[in-house]
N, C-alpha and C positions, 0 to 999 in steps of 0.2 A: 504494500500500500504506500510505503514511503516513496518508492520509485515512481509511482503514479503522480504523487504530488510534486516531486522534483521535475518530472516531465511537464506537468501543468504549469509549474513555475517558469520553466524555460520557454514554454509557448507564450505565456503572458509577457515575458521579458522580450521575446522576439516581436510580438505584436505591438508593444509600446514603441520599440525601435522602428518598426515599419511605419506606424502612425506619425512618429516624429519625422521620419524621412519624407513621407507623403505630405505632411504639413509644410515642410520646408520647400518642397517642389511646388506646391500650390501657391505658397507665399511668393516665390520668385516669379511664377507665371502672372499672378495678379499685379506684382510690382512692375513687371515689364509692360503689361497692358495699360496700367495707369500712367506709366511714363510716356508711352506712345500717345495716349489721349492728351496728356498735358502738353507734349511737344506739338501736337497738331493744333491744340487750342492757342498756344503761343504763336504758331505760324499764322493762324487766321488773324489774330489780333495785330501782329506786326506787318505781315506781308499784304494781307487783303484789306485791312481797315486802317493801317498806319499811314501817317503823312496826309491827313485830311481826306483820305479816300472814303471814309465813312459818310462824308457829306454827299457822295454820289450814290449811296445805297438807296435803293427803292424798295419800300416795303409794300407788298401787295395787299396787306390787310390794314394798313394805316388809315384811320378815319372811318373804317367800315364798322367797327365795333367799339363805339365810345363807352367810356366808363359811366358817364351820366347821359342818359337819353331823355330829353325833355318830353318826348311823346309818351314815354312809359311812366316817368316819375314827375308828374305835374301835381301841384297843390290843388286840392278841391276848395274852392271858395264857397263859404256859406253865407 
């Protein structure tokens, strides 16, 4: 019976080492993905919108959905 518990202990020790390794791999993958997204975000801010290029940007929804629409929110006079 002692050998069974020693075997079970070695299995648990191996599984914790495996989860530690898998966690490190997932951590590095998430770090690389986040770094790529951050680099792309910086590229968009500097290359596409930098140097007053943002003034040339046209928003297709600008003015179509106002925060305050007087047709909807009008005071009822009594």
